[in-house]
N, C-alpha and C positions, 0 to 999 in steps of 0.2 A: 364584217367591216361596216356595212351599211347601217347596222344597228348602232354601232358606236358613233357614226357620223350623225345619225338622227338624234341620239342622246345629247351630243355636244350642241347641236343646233337648238334644241329645247332649252338647254342650260343658258346659252347666250341670250335667247329671247326672254327667258324668265328674269335674268339678272341685269339686262341692259337698262331697264327702267326701275331698278331697285331704289335708287335715290334720285328721283326726278326733281331737279332744282326748281323748275317752274311751279310745280305743285307745292313744294316746300315754301317757296317765296310768296305764293298767292294765298296761303292759308291765313285767315284773319284771326290770329290768336297769338299770344306770346310764344316765342320760340327761342330755344337755346341751342347754340352750336358749339360743341367742345372740340378743340383742335389741339394737335400736338405741335403744329407749326403752320405758318402761313405761306410757306414757300410754294405750295401748289394750289393756292386758293384761286379758283377760276374767276373770270370777269363778272359773271352773274352774281356770284356770292359776294364779291367785293362791292359791287354797286348796291346790292340789297342791304349789306351791312352798313354802308355809308348812308343809306336812306332810312335806317332805323327799323328795318323789317324784322330783325332778329337780334338777339344778344349773342355776341361771339366772345368766347373765353379761350385764350391760348394758354395751355398748360406747359410751362417750360420743362425741359429735361425729362420728357417722357417719350416713349416710342409710339407706334401707330395704334397700340392697344391701350389707350389711356386708362381704362377702368381696371386693368391689371397692373399697370406700371405705377399708378398713383391713385389707389382707391379712396384714400382720405380726401385728397383734393377734389376728386370727382364728386364724392358725396357732399362735401361742403359747398361746391359750386351749384349742384342741383338743389340742395336744401335752401341755399340763399335765393336762387331763382324762384323757387316755390313760395318762399316767404315774401319776396319782393312783389310778386304778381298775385299775392293773396290767394294762392292755392292751398296754403297751409299756414298754421299759426305756430310761431316759434316757441319752444319751451324757454323758461326763464334763463337757463344756462347756455342757450345757443346764441352765438354772436354771428349774425350773417356777415359774409364778406362780399361787398359790392365791388364791381369793377371800377377801377379808377379811384378807389378810396384807400 
């Protein structure tokens, strides 16, 4: 039983900081956050998004596993983000979809 308890404690320590918001928000690079919904968006992310620290895209009608529920929308969003931020050059047949357009 002690072995199981030790394993769970290591698991909690490892995953507690898996997505550290302060590190995400402090990185000085273009960032994209894909969400299935904004109902559980915490205060730090809301403020960071309002300050323009990252681009947030909400994909409607998808579950928590957006890449499996809507792979085409995820791919289009990432490709558009890469073209917009000049990480990639679009092929002539690709039409980027920008937020708010």
